[in-house]
C-alpha positions in Angstrom: 7.5 -110.2 -12.5 5.7 -112.4 -14.9 5.9 -111.3 -18.6 2.1 -112.7 -19.6 -1.1 -111.5 -21.0 -4.4 -111.8 -18.8 -7.0 -114.0 -20.2 -10.5 -113.9 -19.6 -11.9 -117.1 -17.5 -14.1 -119.3 -19.4 -17.6 -120.3 -18.4 -18.1 -123.9 -18.0 -18.9 -126.2 -21.3 -21.5 -128.5 -19.1 -24.6 -127.2 -17.7 -24.0 -128.7 -14.3 -20.2 -128.1 -13.9 -18.8 -125.9 -11.2 -18.7 -122.5 -12.6 -15.1 -121.3 -12.1 -16.0 -118.2 -14.2 -18.6 -116.8 -11.7 -16.6 -117.7 -8.8 -13.7 -115.6 -8.9 -15.8 -112.7 -10.1 -17.7 -112.6 -7.0 -14.2 -112.7 -5.3 -13.2 -109.7 -7.7 -11.0 -111.7 -10.2 -12.1 -111.1 -13.7 -8.9 -112.5 -15.4 -6.1 -115.3 -15.0 -2.6 -115.5 -16.2 -1.3 -118.9 -17.3 3.0 -118.9 -16.6 5.9 -121.5 -16.5 8.5 -121.9 -14.2 11.1 -120.0 -15.8 8.6 -117.0 -15.5 8.6 -117.6 -11.8 12.4 -117.4 -11.3 12.4 -114.0 -13.3 9.9 -113.0 -10.4 12.3 -114.1 -7.4 15.3 -112.2 -9.2 13.2 -109.2 -9.9 11.9 -109.2 -6.1 15.9 -109.5 -5.0 16.9 -106.8 -7.5 13.9 -104.6 -5.6 15.1 -105.4 -2.4 18.4 -104.6 -3.0 17.5 -101.2 -4.7 15.6 -100.3 -1.8 18.3 -100.8 0.5 20.7 -99.2 -1.6 18.1 -96.0 -1.6 17.7 -96.3 2.1 21.5 -96.4 2.7 22.2 -93.4 0.5 19.6 -91.2 1.9 21.0 -91.4 5.7 22.5 -88.8 6.7 26.0 -89.4 8.3 
């Protein structure tokens, strides 16, 4: 999980520069998120907690 605000993708400043705004839009992407390394660690920790929760729920719902 990453805590960040989505930003719109900016168009190119120069007329002959690669248009990074239109390329992702063709892929269905309209926003981007900039993050840092500590946020990525939180994502890994969140994934581990989520998987542990699924395992716990799976074990508790199995009949003995």
